[in-house]
C-alpha positions in Angstrom: 4.1 30.9 19.5 4.5 28.4 22.4 7.7 27.0 23.9 8.2 23.3 24.2 11.1 21.5 25.8 12.9 18.1 25.5 16.2 16.9 26.8 18.0 18.5 23.9 16.6 22.0 24.7 13.6 24.0 23.6 11.9 25.2 20.4 9.2 27.6 19.4 6.1 25.9 18.0 3.2 27.7 16.3 0.4 28.2 18.7 -2.2 26.6 16.4 0.0 23.6 15.6 -1.3 20.2 16.9 2.2 18.8 16.6 5.0 19.3 19.1 8.8 19.6 19.5 9.7 16.1 18.3 7.8 16.7 15.1 9.4 20.1 14.7 12.9 18.6 15.1 12.2 16.0 12.5 11.0 18.6 10.0 14.3 20.6 10.6 16.3 17.4 10.1 14.5 15.7 7.2 12.0 18.2 5.8 8.2 17.7 5.5 6.5 14.9 3.6 3.2 13.1 3.1 2.6 9.7 4.7 0.1 7.3 3.1 -3.3 8.1 4.7 -4.1 4.4 5.2 -0.9 4.0 7.2 -1.8 7.0 9.3 -5.3 5.6 10.0 -3.8 2.3 10.9 -1.4 3.9 13.3 -4.2 5.8 15.0 -6.1 2.5 15.4 -3.0 1.1 17.1 -3.0 4.0 19.5 -6.7 3.6 20.2 -6.2 -0.1 20.9 -3.4 0.6 23.3 -5.4 3.3 25.1 -8.5 1.0 25.5 -6.4 -1.8 27.1 -4.4 0.6 29.4 -7.7 2.2 30.5 -9.3 -1.3 31.1 -6.2 -2.3 33.2 -6.3 1.0 35.2 -2.9 1.9 33.9 -4.3 5.1 32.4 -6.3 7.7 34.2 -10.0 7.6 33.3 -10.1 11.2 32.1 -6.9 11.0 30.1 -7.9 7.7 28.6 -11.3 8.9 27.5 -9.8 12.1 26.0 -7.2 10.0 24.0 -10.0 7.8 22.7 -12.1 10.8 21.6 -9.1 12.4 20.0 -8.4 9.2 18.0 -12.0 9.0 16.9 -12.0 12.6 15.8 -9.0 12.1 13.7 -10.4 8.9 12.2 -13.8 10.5 11.5 -12.5 13.7 9.9 -9.4 12.2 8.2 -7.7 15.5 8.9 -4.1 14.5 8.9 -2.6 17.9 8.1 -0.6 17.9 11.3 1.1 14.6 10.4 3.9 16.4 8.6 7.1 14.5 9.1 9.0 13.1 6.1 8.0 9.4 5.9 11.6 8.6 4.9 13.1 10.2 8.0 15.9 8.4 9.8 15.2 6.6 13.1 13.3 3.5 12.0 9.9 5.4 12.1 10.4 7.3 15.4 9.5 10.6 13.8 6.2 9.4 12.6 5.3 7.8 16.0 6.3 11.0 17.8 4.3 13.1 15.4 1.2 10.9 15.9 1.6 10.9 19.7 1.8 14.7 19.8 -1.2 15.2 17.5 -3.4 12.9 19.5 -2.2 14.5 22.8 -2.9 18.0 21.6 -6.4 17.0 20.3 -7.0 15.4 23.7 -5.8 18.4 25.6 -8.3 20.6 23.7 -11.1 18.2 24.5 -10.0 18.5 28.2 -10.3 22.3 28.0 -6.5 22.8 28.1 -4.1 24.5 25.7 -2.0 22.8 23.2 1.4 21.9 24.6 0.2 21.7 28.3 1.6 18.2 28.6 1.6 18.2 32.3 -2.1 17.4 32.0 -1.7 14.8 29.3 1.7 13.8 27.8 2.4 12.4 24.3 4.8 9.8 25.6 3.8 9.1 29.1 0.1 8.7 28.2 -0.5 8.4 24.5 2.6 6.2 24.0 2.1 4.2 27.3 3.5 0.6 27.1 4.5 1.2 23.5 7.6 1.7 21.4 8.1 2.9 17.8 9.5 -0.6 17.1 6.2 -2.4 17.8 3.7 0.2 16.9 5.2 1.3 13.6 5.6 -2.2 12.2 2.1 -3.2 13.4 0.5 -0.1 11.8 2.4 -0.8 8.6 1.2 -4.4 8.4 -2.4 -3.3 9.1 -2.1 -0.7 6.3 -0.8 -3.4 3.9 -3.7 -5.7 4.8 -6.2 -2.9 4.0 -4.3 -2.2 0.7 -4.4 -5.9 -0.2 -8.1 -6.0 0.1 -8.6 -3.0 -2.1 -6.1 -4.4 -4.7 -7.9 -7.8 -4.7 -11.2 -6.1 -5.5 -9.6 -4.4 -8.5 -8.1 -7.7 -9.7 -11.5 -9.4 -9.4 -13.0 -6.8 -11.7 -10.1 -7.1 -14.2 -10.3 -10.9 -14.3 -14.1 -10.8 -14.9 -13.6 -8.3 -17.8 -10.9 -10.5 -19.4 -13.2 -13.5 -19.0 -16.1 -11.6 -20.7 -13.7 -10.8 -23.6 -12.8 -14.5 -23.7 -16.5 -15.4 -24.2 -17.1 -12.5 -26.7 -14.1 -13.5 -28.9 -14.4 -17.3 -28.5 -15.6 -17.9 -32.1 -12.9 -15.8 -33.9 -10.0 -17.7 -35.3 -6.7 -15.8 -35.6 -3.0 -16.4 -36.0 -0.9 -17.4 -33.0 2.6 -15.9 -32.8 5.8 -17.1 -31.3 9.0 -15.0 -31.3 7.0 -12.3 -33.2 6.5 -14.7 -36.1 3.4 -16.5 -37.5 2.5 -19.7 -35.6 -0.5 -22.1 -35.6 -4.0 -20.7 -35.3 -5.9 -20.0 -32.1 -9.0 -18.2 -31.1 -9.0 -14.6 -30.0 -11.0 -15.8 -27.0 -8.3 -18.2 -25.9 -5.7 -15.4 -25.9 -7.8 -13.5 -23.4 -8.5 -16.6 -21.3 -4.7 -16.8 -20.8 -4.6 -13.3 -19.5 -7.5 -14.0 -17.2 -5.7 -17.1 -15.7 -2.6 -15.0 -15.1 -4.6 -12.4 -13.1 -6.4 -15.3 -11.3 -3.0 -16.4 -10.0 -2.3 -12.9 -8.8 -5.5 -13.0 -6.9 -4.5 -16.2 -5.3 -1.0 -14.8 -4.3 -2.6 -11.8 -2.7 -5.0 -14.0 -0.8 -2.2 -16.2 0.5 0.1 -13.2 1.3 -2.4 -12.0 3.9 -1.6 -15.0 6.0 2.0 -13.9 6.3 0.9 -10.5 7.7 -1.5 -11.7 10.4 1.1 -12.2 13.3 1.8 -8.8 15.0 4.6 -7.7 17.4 2.4 -5.2 19.2 3.2 -5.4 22.9 6.8 -6.4 22.2 7.9 -2.8 22.7 11.5 -2.0 21.9 13.0 -5.4 20.8 10.2 -7.9 21.3 10.8 -8.7 24.9 7.8 -6.7 26.1 10.1 -4.6 28.3 8.2 -1.9 30.3 4.7 -3.3 29.4 2.6 -5.5 31.8 1.8 -9.0 30.8 -1.9 -8.4 30.7 -1.4 -5.5 28.3 0.8 -7.7 26.0 -1.7 -10.4 25.9 -4.7 -8.2 25.2 -3.6 -5.3 22.9 -3.5 -7.2 19.6 -6.9 -8.7 20.2 -8.3 -5.2 20.8 -6.7 -4.0 17.6 -8.2 -7.0 15.8 -11.7 -5.8 16.9 -11.0 -2.2 15.9 -9.6 -3.0 12.5 -11.9 -5.8 11.6 -8.9 -7.8 10.3 -8.0 -11.3 11.2 -4.7 -10.6 13.0 -3.1 -12.3 16.0 -0.2 -11.8 18.5 2.9 -13.4 17.1 4.3 -16.4 19.0 7.8 -15.0 18.9 7.7 -11.2 19.3 11.5 -10.9 19.0 11.5 -12.6 15.6 8.5 -10.6 14.4 10.2 -7.3 15.5 13.5 -7.9 13.8 12.7 -10.0 10.7 10.5 -8.6 7.9 10.8 -11.4 5.3 7.0 -11.5 5.3 7.0 -8.0 4.0 9.6 -8.8 1.3 7.4 -11.8 0.3 4.4 -9.6 -0.2 6.5 -7.2 -2.2 7.6 -10.1 -4.4 4.0 -11.0 -5.0 3.3 -7.5 -6.2 6.2 -7.8 -8.5 4.6 -10.9 -10.0 1.5 -8.9 -10.6 3.6 -6.2 -12.3 5.1 -8.8 -14.5 1.7 -10.0 -15.7 0.3 -6.5 -16.2 3.4 -5.7 -18.3 3.0 -8.9 -20.4 -0.7 -8.2 -21.1 -0.1 -4.6 -21.9 2.8 -5.3 -24.2 0.6 -7.8 -26.1 -2.2 -5.3 -26.4 0.3 -2.7 -27.8 1.7 -5.1 -30.3 -1.6 -6.5 -31.6 -3.1 -3.1 -32.0 0.0 -1.6 -33.6 -0.3 0.3 -36.9 -3.1 0.1 -37.4 -2.6 0.4 -41.1 1.1 -0.3 -41.2 1.3 -2.9 -38.4 -0.6 -5.8 -37.0 -3.8 -3.9 -36.3 -5.8 -6.9 -35.1 -7.1 -5.3 -31.9 -8.7 -1.9 -31.7 -8.1 -0.3 -28.4 -10.4 2.4 -27.1 -9.4 5.9 -28.2 -9.1 7.8 -24.9 -7.1 10.8 -26.0 -5.5 12.4 -29.0 -2.1 10.9 -29.8 -0.2 13.6 -31.5 0.1 17.4 -31.7 1.2 17.2 -35.4 -0.5 14.1 -36.9 -4.3 14.5 -37.0 -6.3 11.3 -36.1 -3.3 9.5 -34.5 -4.3 7.5 -31.4 -1.7 6.0 -29.1 -2.0 3.0 -26.8 -1.6 5.3 -23.8 -3.3 3.0 -21.2 -1.0 0.0 -21.9 2.0 2.4 -21.9 0.9 3.8 -18.5 0.6 0.3 -17.1 4.0 -0.7 -18.4 5.6 2.3 -16.8 4.0 1.5 -13.4 5.1 -2.1 -13.7 8.7 -1.0 -14.2 8.5 1.3 -11.2 7.0 -1.4 -9.1 9.7 -3.9 -10.0 12.4 -1.3 -9.2 10.7 -0.6 -5.8 10.6 -4.3 -5.1 14.4 -4.5 -5.6 14.9 -1.7 -3.2 12.6 -3.3 -0.6 14.5 -6.5 -0.8 17.8 -4.8 -0.3 16.5 -2.8 2.7 14.8 -5.8 4.2 18.0 -7.8 4.1 20.0 -4.9 5.8 18.1 -5.0 9.0 20.6 -5.0 11.9 20.2 -7.3 14.9 17.0 -6.6 16.8 15.5 -4.1 14.4 15.3 -3.1 10.8 16.3 0.5 10.7 15.2 1.0 7.1 11.5 0.4 7.7 10.6 4.0 6.5 12.0 3.2 3.1 10.3 -0.2 3.0 6.9 1.1 4.1 7.0 4.1 1.7 7.9 2.0 -1.4 5.6 -0.9 -0.6 2.6 1.4 0.0 3.5 3.4 -3.1 3.4 0.1 -5.1 -0.1 -0.7 -3.8 -1.4 2.7 -4.9 0.4 2.5 -8.3 -0.7 -1.0 -9.1 -4.3 -0.5 -7.9 -4.6 2.5 -10.3 -2.9 0.5 -13.1 -5.3 -2.4 -12.7 -8.3 -0.2 -12.7 -7.1 1.8 -15.7 -6.3 -1.3 -17.7 -9.7 -2.7 -16.9 -12.0 0.3 -17.3 -10.2 2.4 -19.9 -8.8 -0.3 -22.1 -9.9 -4.0 -21.9 -13.6 -3.3 -21.6 -13.6 -1.4 -24.8 -11.4 -3.6 -27.0 -12.8 -4.6 -30.4 -11.5 -6.9 -33.0 -10.6 -5.9 -36.6 -12.0 -8.9 -38.3 -10.8 -8.0 -41.7 -7.2 -7.7 -40.6 -7.5 -10.9 -38.5 -8.9 -12.9 -41.4 -6.4 -11.4 -43.9 -3.4 -12.2 -41.7 -4.7 -15.7 -41.1 -5.4 -16.5 -44.7 -2.2 -15.1 -46.1 0.1 -16.9 -43.6 2.0 -20.1 -44.5 1.5 -21.2 -40.9 -2.1 -22.2 -41.8 -0.7 -25.1 -43.7 0.3 -26.8 -40.4 
């Protein structure tokens, strides 16, 4: 064990641990947890950008700066985030996560310098790794970077789903079937046109995701505690976001009003709302697929969904619409998360939103959930859908709606 100190006192830290006393206190207060790995990677990119600029401005000692950069690269290359252990929902507006990342980078850098973990007199988590930074600008910036990465991945999944729906539109274009309104027979339509409507809905979700990226481009990095840039030199403030843009490969920029960007996160709430729209469309499509495939003998039975697993432990041969059910459950969860995000975003107080840990956790959860749902609906359901032509023709011919 090694002993580390802060202004509250001292604590014993396991000798092999790459985290330090601030992380240990957070674990005592809030327990351990797992932070989204894309968020962690984005945070390390922020730290690397800051170190590069501080090194270029001669604010950071050459040896320390190079060790910090190598430590960041090692973490990014190995994706070994086992020492990022704080609960992502910890109180303190993200301070626990920032401290944890500072300490891990510092201890990795100390080892590279031939020193022992915890020998912060040679390289300090706050004085060196966190130089010219605050949790309040680094956390929000890293969060937005993570969201931008997640948006790109989700967009790719939506492109694939839209293309699959359009393929079904072409495949089923010549099949006439009953339309239905209020669950009752209505005028005829083609099976292809039904899938064309689903494809158009997903196309709108793609457009919303594309537009939402614009809202996330302005960053408050360099604004430090409340957006005034206190304790950071002007040259650093002007350069650090550009450095992060190069490292991330994302089209980001320094916000014109750093105070506004630090305290107001309506742009995040807007992105969450767009994800809720996607959840609405996924739910509607999945509900339709369940209904049209119901039975099959005692229900509608016009669609045949792929059989992906046995549906009953007591009824042989039963197959359930498990993929649409899975997607609907995720959609419900995403909508509930969006409501919580909106409430937390509106409860920000003065110069900071203290509930960013809740907002970041729920929004990044929504990205993971929805990306999986989109892929499952595409690959495990829609691609394998077949038509029951006998049932479609029988329902159409026996309906009074055909007289219209």
